[in-house]
N, C-alpha and C positions, 0 to 999 in steps of 0.2 A: 182557206180551204183546204191546200196543202196540208197545214200544219194536223189539221182536224183529220183529214184523209191518214196521214201517216199514225197519228196514236190510234184509230181505230184500227189499223192494217197492221202496222208494227209497233205496237204500245211498249215492247223492252227497249229497243235500240230507239225510239223519241225518246222514251223518259230519261235514257242513256246521255241522249244529247242534252236535252233540259237541265239534266244535273252539271254535266261539264260547263255550260253554258253562266250557271251560277256558282261555280267552284268557288269558294271563299265567303261566301253570305248564307250565314249560316241558317239564318232565320228564313229564306228563300229554301236552304237545302232542306231543313225541317218539313215546310210545306210540301216539297216534293215527293218527300220520301213518305210523306204521309199519303198522296195521293198513287204512288207506287203499289203502298199495302192494299190502297181501295180498290187498283186495280189487278189485285193480288198477283204483283210481279216482285218475287222476294227481292231484296235489297242484301247483301252479302257484305259484312265487314273487310276492311282491308285486309289482306292478307300476301305475306312477303314472298308464298311462291305462288302466286295467280295473279295477284294485282299488277297492275301498269301505273303508270303516271296519273292517268286521269280512268276514268269510271270506264267499262269495259261490259260486252256482254259475256255472262259467263252461265255455267249450268250448275243445280244443285244436284247432289249424288243422286235425287231419282229421275233424272235428266229433265227437270224443269228449266226454263229459261229463267236467268237472272241478272241482275246487272253487280258487277263487283264493284266495290268502293276504291278510289285510287290513291294511291302511297302519299302523291303531292297535295290529294285534296283536304289532309289530315291538318287541322291549326298546328300551325307552328314548326311544319315540318317543311313543306315545299319542295320543289324538282329537282334543286341542286344536290341534296341531301342522298335522295332516293334513287337518281338516276344510276350511280354505278352499282346500287343491289341490283335492279332488272337489267342491268347489261351482263353483270357476274351470274344470275339466274341463266340468262337466252344462252350463254356461252357453255357453262357448266353445267344446267340442270337444275331445280330444287335443293334448296338447303336442306340439310338433316340434325344438325343441332347449331347451336350459338358457335361454338369451337369452328364449324368450318365458316359459317358467314364470316365472322371476323377473317379469317385467315383468305378466304376468297375475295374478300369486297376490301376496298380503299373506302375506309369508313370515318377519313378523316375531315369530310363534309360535315360529319355525325356529330353531334355535339350531345351531353346530356340531356339537355332537355326535348330536345329530337328524337333519342332513341325513347323515355319516357312517355313521351305524346304516339310511340309505335306499340309501345308494350300496352299502353292503359288503353287503345281502342281494339284492340287483338290482335294489331299486325302479327307479331309473332308467337299467337298461339301455338302454332302450329309446331314450336319450339322446347316449351313449355309452357307452365301455369304462370297466371302472370304477378301473384304474387312474389315469388321465387328470382323472375326476371327483373320486378322491381327493386328486389333485395340485393338484386349482381349489378346495379349500372355498373358501377365503378368498377368491378372486375371485368367487365365489358369492355369498358372503353379502354382499360389499361392493356388487355389482351390485342385487342386492336390496334391502338398505338404501337404496341410492341412489333406487330407484323408490320405495319407500315413501315416503320424504322426499317427492319430488315430487306423489306422490299426495295427502299432507296439505295441499302448500303451491298445490295447483291449477294447477302446471306442467306435467303430464303431455302436455300438448300446446303448441304453441305458433303462432302466426299468420302466415303468409308473405306476399308482396308481392300475391300474386293472391288474397287471402280464402280461403284452404282453411288448414283445421286441418290440421296433419301433427303426428308425434310428434317429442317433445324428442329430439333424439340423445343417447344413453347409449351410452359403451363397450361393447362385446359380450365375453361371455367365451369367448377360444381352448380350445380343447382340443388341446392338442400329442400327436398321431402317437405324440412321442418317448418317451411317460411310458411307466414300468414297468410290464407285463404280470401282472395277477394271475394266480396259480397255480391250478389245481384246489383243492391243499391248501386254499389261504389262504381260498376260497371256502367250500369245506367247515367251516372252523375258523370262519369267522363267521356262516355260518348256524347252524350250531349251538349258538352262543354267542347270538345275537339271536332265532332263531327256534325252535330248540330242538329240531329238525330238521333234515337233510340232504336240502334240497330238488333242488337242481342234480344231473342226471344222473351218476353217479358210479358206479367200479368196483365199490364194496362192497354199493350200493342193487342193483346190476344183477345180483351175485350172488346177492341172497338166496333167491329162489326159483327157480333154474336146479336142474335134477335131476342134469343131467351135472358142476356141480362139487362136489368135495369139501373144502366149507369151509363153517363155519358164520358167518354175517354176521349173525342175525339172533336177539337174543336168547332171543326163545320157542323157539329150536330145543335149550335147553338144557334138561333136568329131571334131577328127582332119581333118575327109576330109570335113567338113565345113569351112575349112581356106578362110579368105577374103570374106564370106557370111556376111549380117549382118541380124542380130537378136534382138530381145525385148527380154529382161527378168525383172522379178520380184521377188523381194527377197529383205535380211535384210540384211544391213549393220553390221557387225561384228567387221570391224578393218580398221584404214586408218592409212596410212602412209604418211606425208607430205615430196617432197624430192625435190632436184633443179638438171636442166639439167645443161648440161658442158656448155651451154651457159648464163647459170643464169634464167633461167626460171622456175619459179615453177609448179610443178605437182603433183600428186598425187596417190598412187594406195593402191583400196580399196578392200577387200575382203566381196563377194556378198553372207550370205549365199543364198543356193537354199535348195529344199526338194533333201538328197541326198549327199549332200557337197558344199563347197564352190568354187565359182572362182575368180580370180582378174579381177577387174574391172582399168583400165587405164586411168586416167581422165588427158587430157592434157592442157596445159593452162589457150587456149581460155574457154574451155567448164568449167573449175576451176572455171574461173572468174564469166561465168553465170551460176553455179550453185551452188557458197557460200552459208556455211549452210546449203545443203544438206545432206553431207558426216560426219553424225555423227551414234555413235553407236547405234544399238538397232533401226535406219528410216530403213521404209520398202518405196522402192524404184522401178521406169519403169527404166532402162538403155536401150538402144538404141544404137546398136557399130559393128564394123566388128572384127569378129575371128581373133586372133592372132595365131600361133605357132611356138611355138620355141624349137624344141628339143621334148620333152614329154609333157612342160607346154603349157597347154592351157589361154588363156587370152582374154579378150574383151577391146577393144580401143574404150571406148566411145565417142558417137555424141551427144545423145542427153540425158536428163537426167530429172528427176518428182520426185515429192513424189507419192506413193501407201497410198492413204486413207484407213484406214480400215473400218470396218463396221460402229463403233460408234464415227467415225470423223464428218460423216458428216448424214444429216438429209434431208427427208427420205431416210432410205435404201433401197435396190432393192430385190427382193426375191432372188439372188444370193449371198448378201450380202457387193456388191459393186454397185455403180452405171454405165448402161451402158457407160459411155462415159470413166471409167476407161479401157474398154476393149480393144475396137476397139478404134484405130487412125490413119488414114492413112499412117502419116509419120512417125510413127514408126511402122507399121505392118510389120510382117517376110516375106520375099519371102518364097514363095512356094516349092521353090528346097532348102532350109534351111533344111527341114525337110528327105528327101528321101524318 
């Protein structure tokens, strides 16, 4: 009763506590973020100028209550590496550049893998583009190590001719604008891998609760009562198993990641031949097929499939992030009774 009361009356605070309880359990985190989305509570990606170690209550630019993802909740990171960043920010204010971050924070507990993980989930977006930051990780680590050695030796400042203490000059990290642009597809893949959920605004999450879009994007929209119903789903392929039937015919089972969890897609021989090359890890696809129920297991028997193009895969993008013809295709439309 107490948890129901808190969820009903203090939803942002309650969901923040739940996220912190399941920190590190990526599958649970994905389901919790999906529930936040259903409750219309924004979940913001990690941000070195706003995040704490754990998830906290924050606000969006339009003052809407939101949950800000914790730095220590990022896979491969942890509290030891990020605690000095938070302490330095509290003492000296937000960071305005990568160079300032290296000079103000003792980053010796932050190795290349940790730095790359923080960059990939957007924690350093305030300091530069992800592609440029990733291309500069070696220079960032080198500058951080130089600064750490100067602090240890007491040479962080030097005395000039006028008796004033000035910082010891160090080489800056220049983030070149010519570095590669990170695609929406890459960002989503990194967020899923390192956070357990898609946090960036993306076409799949925007479709999940739209009543005018006839496609399923959330796992909780499929249930056993939909047995033998024809449905259309859109999600990301996370794994594929190539198998052979008793009569020697090839078929495959693909795990399709939806918001809130995966569902197995059965691709039989004829469809597999027509869609060869489509079933690869990380690809976003449309799938149309019938719901199968065996015991407590749900799966989709694939009848048709095609690639789901992300906004930066095509020009020009529509205001919804994908072109209108991606949303409605009569042959693939979900039957109205599929939704109850």
